[in-house]
C-alpha positions in Angstrom: 56.3 -68.7 -57.3 55.2 -71.7 -55.4 58.7 -73.1 -55.4 59.7 -70.2 -53.1 56.9 -71.1 -50.8 57.9 -74.7 -50.6 61.5 -73.8 -50.0 60.7 -71.6 -47.1 58.3 -74.1 -45.7 60.9 -76.9 -46.0 63.5 -74.7 -44.3 61.2 -73.9 -41.4 60.3 -77.6 -41.1 64.0 -78.5 -40.9 64.6 -75.9 -38.2 61.6 -77.1 -36.2 62.8 -80.7 -36.6 66.2 -79.8 -35.1 64.7 -77.6 -32.2 61.7 -79.8 -31.3 63.3 -81.9 -28.6 64.7 -78.9 -26.8 61.4 -77.1 -27.1 59.5 -80.1 -25.7 61.9 -80.4 -22.8 61.7 -76.8 -21.8 57.9 -76.7 -22.2 57.4 -79.7 -19.9 59.6 -78.5 -17.0 57.1 -76.0 -15.7 54.0 -78.3 -15.5 56.2 -81.0 -14.0 57.4 -78.7 -11.3 53.8 -77.5 -10.6 52.6 -81.1 -10.3 55.4 -82.2 -8.1 55.2 -79.1 -5.8 51.4 -79.2 -5.3 51.3 -83.0 -5.2 53.8 -83.1 -2.5 52.5 -80.1 -0.5 48.8 -80.9 -0.8 49.3 -84.7 -0.4 50.2 -84.2 3.2 47.1 -82.0 4.0 44.4 -83.9 2.1 42.6 -86.7 3.9 40.3 -89.1 2.1 38.3 -91.6 4.2 40.8 -91.4 7.0 43.9 -91.9 4.7 46.4 -89.3 3.8 
């Protein structure tokens, strides 16, 4: 009975191992766009001790 569990777990691990780089790339696009957009837009408007 436990052999079936390990077989399914191992199969899911292999699938995740293959898909992980694509998943990380797609998950990091949105935060990067957010940081770039707000950093660029807000950077021009924020003044700290006379510096922009």
